[in-house]
C-alpha positions as CSV (number, residue, x, y, z in Angstrom):
1,M,11.7,19.8,-13.4
2,K,8.5,18.2,-12.5
3,A,7.4,15.0,-11.5
4,T,4.1,14.5,-14.5
5,S,3.7,10.7,-16.8
6,N,6.3,9.1,-18.2
7,K,8.5,10.6,-15.1
8,V,10.2,8.6,-13.0
9,V,10.5,9.9,-9.3
10,S,12.5,8.8,-5.7
11,F,10.7,10.2,-2.7
12,H,10.6,9.4,0.9
13,Y,7.5,8.7,2.5
14,T,5.9,8.7,5.6
15,L,2.5,6.9,5.8
16,K,-0.2,7.9,9.2
17,D,-3.3,7.0,9.7
18,K,-5.4,10.1,9.7
19,E,-7.9,8.7,12.4
20,T,-5.4,7.2,15.0
21,G,-1.6,9.3,13.9
22,E,-0.3,6.4,13.8
23,V,3.2,5.4,11.6
24,L,1.8,2.5,9.4
25,D,4.6,2.8,6.9
26,S,7.4,4.9,5.9
27,S,10.7,5.0,3.3
28,Q,13.2,5.5,5.9
29,V,13.2,2.1,7.0
30,H,13.7,0.2,4.1
31,G,16.3,2.7,4.0
32,Q,15.7,3.4,0.5
33,P,13.1,6.1,-1.0
34,L,10.6,5.1,-3.2
35,T,11.0,5.5,-7.5
36,V,7.8,4.8,-9.2
37,L,7.6,5.8,-12.8
38,F,4.5,8.5,-12.7
39,G,0.9,8.0,-14.4
40,A,2.0,5.0,-14.3
41,N,-0.6,3.9,-11.6
42,N,2.5,1.8,-9.3
43,I,1.6,4.0,-6.5
44,I,-2.1,4.8,-4.7
45,P,-4.2,7.0,-7.1
46,G,-5.3,9.8,-4.7
47,L,-1.3,10.0,-3.9
48,E,-0.9,9.8,-7.4
49,S,-3.1,13.1,-7.9
50,R,-2.1,15.3,-5.9
51,M,1.8,14.9,-6.5
52,E,1.7,15.9,-9.6
53,G,3.6,18.9,-10.2
54,M,6.0,18.7,-6.9
55,E,10.0,19.4,-7.7
56,V,13.1,17.7,-6.8
57,G,13.4,19.3,-2.7
58,E,9.8,19.5,-2.1
59,T,7.8,18.7,1.0
60,R,4.0,17.8,1.2
61,T,1.3,16.2,3.8
62,I,-0.7,14.8,1.4
63,E,-4.7,13.8,2.4
64,V,-5.4,10.6,0.8
65,P,-9.2,9.8,1.8
66,A,-10.3,5.7,2.1
67,A,-12.1,5.5,-1.8
68,E,-9.2,7.0,-3.1
69,A,-6.6,5.1,-1.3
70,Y,-7.2,1.1,-0.8
71,G,-11.1,1.6,-0.7
72,E,-13.5,1.0,1.6
73,K,-14.0,-1.8,3.9
74,D,-16.2,-4.5,1.4
75,P,-18.9,-6.7,4.2
76,N,-18.5,-9.1,1.8
77,L,-15.4,-9.5,2.5
78,I,-15.6,-10.1,5.9
79,Q,-16.0,-13.8,7.2
80,Q,-17.0,-16.5,9.3
81,A,-14.4,-20.4,8.7
82,P,-14.6,-23.0,11.2
83,R,-12.6,-23.3,13.8
84,E,-11.2,-26.7,13.1
85,Y,-9.3,-24.7,10.5
86,F,-7.4,-22.2,12.2
87,Q,-6.0,-25.7,14.6
88,G,-2.4,-25.0,16.5
89,V,-3.3,-21.4,15.3
90,E,-3.3,-19.2,19.4
91,L,-6.1,-17.3,18.4
92,E,-6.7,-13.5,19.8
93,K,-8.8,-10.8,18.2
94,G,-6.6,-8.4,15.9
95,L,-4.7,-11.4,14.2
96,P,-3.6,-10.9,10.8
97,L,-3.6,-15.1,9.2
98,Q,-2.2,-16.0,5.9
99,A,-4.1,-18.6,4.3
100,Q,-3.3,-19.9,0.3
101,T,-5.7,-21.1,-2.2
102,P,-5.5,-24.7,-3.2
103,E,-4.1,-21.9,-6.6
104,G,-1.3,-21.1,-4.4
105,Q,-2.5,-17.1,-4.4
106,I,-2.0,-15.9,-0.3
107,I,-4.5,-13.8,1.2
108,N,-4.0,-12.3,4.7
109,M,-7.1,-11.9,7.1
110,I,-6.5,-10.3,9.8
111,V,-9.0,-12.2,13.1
112,V,-12.0,-10.0,13.8
113,D,-13.6,-12.9,16.2
114,F,-14.0,-16.2,17.0
115,D,-16.2,-18.6,19.3
116,E,-15.5,-22.5,20.1
117,N,-16.9,-23.3,16.7
118,T,-16.6,-20.1,14.4
119,V,-13.4,-17.7,13.9
120,T,-15.1,-14.5,11.6
121,V,-12.0,-13.0,9.6
122,D,-11.6,-10.1,7.4
123,L,-10.1,-10.6,4.0
124,N,-10.1,-6.6,3.0
125,H,-6.8,-4.7,2.2
126,P,-6.0,-3.8,6.6
127,L,-5.6,0.5,4.9
128,A,-9.2,0.2,3.8
129,G,-12.3,2.4,4.9
130,K,-8.9,4.4,6.8
131,D,-8.3,7.4,5.5
132,L,-4.5,8.5,4.7
133,I,-1.6,11.2,5.2
134,F,1.3,11.1,3.7
135,K,4.1,13.3,4.5
136,V,6.1,13.0,1.3
137,E,9.9,14.1,0.1
138,V,10.2,14.0,-3.4
139,T,14.3,13.5,-4.1
140,D,14.5,13.3,-7.5
141,V,12.7,13.1,-10.9
142,R,13.7,12.5,-14.4
143,D,12.7,11.7,-17.5
144,A,11.8,7.9,-18.0
145,S,13.6,5.7,-21.0
146,L,11.2,4.6,-23.4
147,E,11.8,0.7,-22.4
148,E,10.3,1.8,-18.1
149,I,7.4,3.4,-20.0
150,K,7.0,0.4,-22.1
151,H,7.5,-1.9,-19.1
152,G,5.1,0.5,-17.2
153,H,7.3,0.2,-14.3
154,A,10.5,2.2,-13.2
155,H,14.1,0.2,-13.5
156,G,16.4,-0.1,-10.6
157,E,20.3,1.6,-10.2
158,G,21.7,-0.9,-12.9
159,G,18.3,-1.6,-15.0
160,H,17.8,-4.9,-11.9
161,H,14.1,-6.5,-12.1
162,H,12.5,-6.4,-8.3
């Protein structure tokens, strides 16, 4: 059975930064394969389109350009904030921070630069602007149930929601 729309596909993956070769994420870290409803945009479009037609046991190395992964970096999302917002934080370049909006949304940001008065933070997705390489091994492909198709995602063992 092949990975196509409305199939539930389980796969192990290792994600690397193409430029540096650094491993950014791997399903081995989570101890189990990632299971997705194929064709429902559960994974980045550039990966899904290139996994189309894979079969159980098949391994592919898939290169996904930034535009088809997390997009290019948006310069408007690199912003300056007054240093007093960051009281009690030991600032360093490349430091990931989380802030909460008044609505309670969590915003992830990375410190780009700072001086006595101002901190420059980057609110882009950490993988924006990066070309990615996925090494993918398909471990299981099955037909999705009507319920899964209706909900737009795979249900885990015993139908628990994640």
